[in-house]
N, C-alpha and C positions, 0 to 999 in steps of 0.2 A: 504493500500500500504506500502511496505517496504521502509524505509528511506535509499536511496542509496547515498553514498558520493563519490565525485570526488577525487580519490586518485592520486594526482599529482606526487608523488614519483614513483608510479607504471607506470604511463603514461610516465614519463621521462625515466624510464628503458626501456620501449618499444621503445622509440625514439632512445636511445643509441644502442639498439640491431640492429636497421636498419641503423643508421648513421655511427656507428663505430667511428673512430677518426675524420672523415670529409667527406662531400659530395664532393669528388674530381672532379666530373664532373661539378657541379655548380661553384665550386671554380675556375676551369679553364676557364669556358665560360662566367660567369656573373659577372660584376663588383660589388663590395660590395655596392655601392650607388644606385643600380637599385631597384626601388620599384615596387610592383605589386599588383594586386587584384585577387581574385578568387571567384568562385561560386561553391558550392557543390550541386549536384542534383542526383536523381535516373534516370536511363534510362529505368525503368519499374515501374509500380505501386507497392506500398507496404506500410508497416507500419514502421514509422521512429523509429530507436533506435540507440543510440551511438552519437547523435549530440552534447550532452553536453560534452562527452569525446573528440570528434573531436575539438570542440571549445577550450577546455582546452589545447589540444596538441598545437594548433597554438599560443595560448596566452603564453605558456611556451617558445616558440621560438621568442617572442617579437612582435607578430602580434596583430592587433585589429580584433575582430570578432563580427558579429551580427547574432544571431540565428533567422532565418526567419520562421522556422517550428519546433514546439516543438516535443520532443520525445513522442511516443505513438500516433501520428497523422497518419491517412491514407492519402496518397498522390498519385498524378497521375504522369505520366511520365514527366520529365523535370521541375517539381516544385522545386523551389529553397529552399534548406534547411538551408544553411549557407553561409554567405558572409564573406570574410577575406581580410584584407589589411595589407601589411607589406613588409619587404625586400623580393625581389624575391627569394633569396637563402633560406630564412626561409620557404617560401611557398612550395618550392620544397623539402626541408628537411622533412617537416611534412606530405607531400602528402600521401605517401604510408601507413604510420602508421595510419593516420586518416581514409583513405579509407578502410583499412582492418578491422578496428573495426566497422565502420558504416555498411559495407557490411555484415559482419558476424552477428552482432547483429540484423540488420534489417531483414536479412533472417530468423532468429529465431523468431523475433516478428511477421513477416508476416505469417509464417507457423502456429504459435500458434494461431493467430487471425482467420485464416481460419478454423482451427479445432474447436476452441471454438464456433464460429458462427454456424458451421454445427452440432456439437454435441448438442448444446442447442435447436436445432429443434426437437431432439429426447427426450431430458430431459432438460427443462429450468433451472434446479437448478444444473446441473452437473458442477463440477470443473475439469479443465484440468491442470495437474501439471507436473513439470519437475522432474528429478531425479538427483542423484549425478554423472551421467555419463557425466561429463564435462571435459574440458581440464585443466590440472594444470595451475594456474595463470590466467585463464579466467573465473573461475566459477562465480564471482560476475557479470561480464558483460553478461554472458550467462543467468544467472538466472534473471537479471534485464530485459533482452530482452524478456524473457518469460512473465514476469509481464506486460511489456509494450504492449504485444500482447493480454492481457486479461487473461493470465494463472496465475497459482499459483506457486511460487518458490519451494514449499514443504520444505524439510529439506535442509538448505544451508550448514550446517556443522554438525559434529557428536554431537555437544553440544546443538543442537536445541531441540531435543526431544529423548525419548527412542524409538528405533525401533529394535525390536527383530527379527532377520532374521534366515534363516535355519541353517547357520553355528553356530550361538549362541546355537541353539537347539541341535546341535550335541554334545555340551559340557555340557549343563544343562540337567537335567534328563527328564523334561517334560514341556509342555506349561504352565500348572498351576504353577509349581515350578518357572519357569522363571518369570512369572507375579508376583508371590508372592514376590520374591527377588527384582524385579524392583520397586514395590510399597514401599517396606520396605526401600530401599536405595535411593530413588529419591524424590525430593521435590514435594509437592502436586501441585505446579504450572506447572509441566511438564506433558504433555500427554504421554501415553504409547501406542505404536502401535506394533502389532505383525503380522508377515507374516505366513500365513497358505496356505495349498495346497489341502485341502479337507473339506467337510462339517463337518466331525467328529472333525477335528482340530478347525474349526471355532466355533463349539458349545462349545468345551472346553475353548476356548479363551473368548467367551462371558460370560460363567459362572464364569470364573476366574477374570473377572473385567477389561478386556482390554478397552481402550478408542476408539481405531481405529483398525479395522481388515483389513489387506491387503490380498485380495484374489489373490494369486500369481499363474500365469500360469493356471488359470481355464478359460474355454471358456464361452461365454455369457450364453449359456443354463445351464451350471453347476452353474454359479453364480446365475441365476434366481431361480433355484431350491433350492439352498443353502439359499438364503434370504427368500424364502417362508417358508421353514422348520423352520428357526430361528424365523420368525414372528409368526408362529403357536404356538411356545413354549414360546412366550413372551420375547424372547432374543434379539430382533432387536432394540427395543426402546432405544433412546439416544446414540446409537453407530454410528460411522462413518465407512462406508465400502468403501474400495479403491480397484480398479482393477489394476493389474500391471502384466507385463511380456508378451512379444510378441505382444504388442499393437502398431499398426502402422497406417499409412494413409489409409490402405485398410480395416481395421476392427474396427476402433475406434467408428463408429456410432452404431454398434451392441453392443459394451460394454456400450455406453451411454444409450442405451435402456434397459439394463439388470437390472437396479434398484440400481446400486451403486451410491455413492455420489461423488466419485473422480476417475478419470482415471489418472494414472501417466505414462508418456511416455518418455523414454530415447531418442527416436528419435528426440524430439524437439530440443535438444542441440547438439546431435552428428551427425544428418543427414539432418538438414535443409539446403536447397540450399542458398548460398550467393546471395544477391541482386546485380545487376549491378549498380555501383555507379561511378560517374565521378566528378573530380575536374577540372574545366576549369580555367586556369590561363591566365591573360592578363597583359601586360606591362603597368605600370601606369606612372612612371616618374623616373628621377634620383634625388636622394636626394642630396641637396647641402651640 
């Protein structure tokens, strides 16, 4: 598992984006000494993600929090995820930012979990991974949500690993040359992945020493044929094969059965439906 840190500065920036200079509604209606409590829960079943961030948001506003259900847990409707106590104004100020993060992240985690469980019925060893198709500023949260759902975050940033794509190959003369240069200029600790779109390109990549071969925009039958040919030539051993491009909720099972090791899906982060999340606030007392 990736070690994910709570970035309080970024969460504070999220709060400021929503609050502006002040919550003028709460300032007008609610006296400063009014205290309250709140419970955060799903209004539908799903996988929890973002509760650590939501808890930190309310703590930044001076509230006390108790996490009742840990991130990564599958929960049912109305199961309490987080309890919060503090000034009523603070509860209201943090409500939308906290709910937005939990809703978005839990939607990604839930969809990822569903796909992982279903794909592993076709191939018990398959990995479902995300891509860099994430919203600026939210990548860490979206990638974390994928991992909480049982998926793999893949490359989080450009410095994670070498990934030679089609646009690189428009500039470099060949697959073999691109791999030679990458191996020469990169630390032995970094894996080198290359994107190919045909069997011929996959064979060249395998012979040139790629660590990971991404079979891009190839259908499951083409992938199956490609892998069988490589295996017959003794070129499949010790390589990781990833399927990518056009994979979605309708066809991922066919890709899982094609023989690849990894399926990467941009739709995990850019198209997962947000979960329905509720924060229920109750008046507690007036602080003396």
